[in-house]
N, C-alpha and C positions, 0 to 999 in steps of 0.2 A: 504494500500500500504506500503510495507516494503522498507526502505531505505537501502543503502549499509551498513550503520553503524549497523542497526538491524541484517542484515545477518551475519556480522562479529561477533557480540556479541553472536548470537545463535550458530555459529560454534565453538566458543571458550568457551562456557559455563562451560565445565568441568575444564578448566584451571583457571577460575576466582576465586578470594578469596575475603573475606570481607575486606573492607578498613575502618579504623577508621579515622575520621576527627577530629582534635583537633583545638580549638580556644582559644585565650587568654581571660580569664574572671577574672576581679578583681585582676590582677597581677599574675595569675597562669594559666597553660594550662589545659583544660578540654575537654573530648570527647563530640562532638555535640549530639551523640545519647543519652546521659544522660540528655539532656535538657527537660524541660516540653514543651507542645505543643505550647505555646505562644512564648517561647524563640526560638524554632526551626523555627517558622514562621519569627521571627525577623532576625534570622541568614540568611535565604534564601533571604531576602530583602536587605541585605547589599550590598553596592557598593564596589567592589574591585579595587584597584589602584596599580600602580607601581611608586615608587619614581624615579625621574630623577636626574642625577648628575648636580649640579650647575656649571656653567662655569664662 
């Protein structure tokens, strides 16, 4: 069963382009695609958060 999102992605396949995701590692930014398989798995398990402003 295809969801609405799948339909939209298929319709716009020709307009899509590759997106590089960078993350900060040991003080510098590095593309995630250059990680080894273990580091890629670790990156997927990370919990993302947003900082809130202190009042």
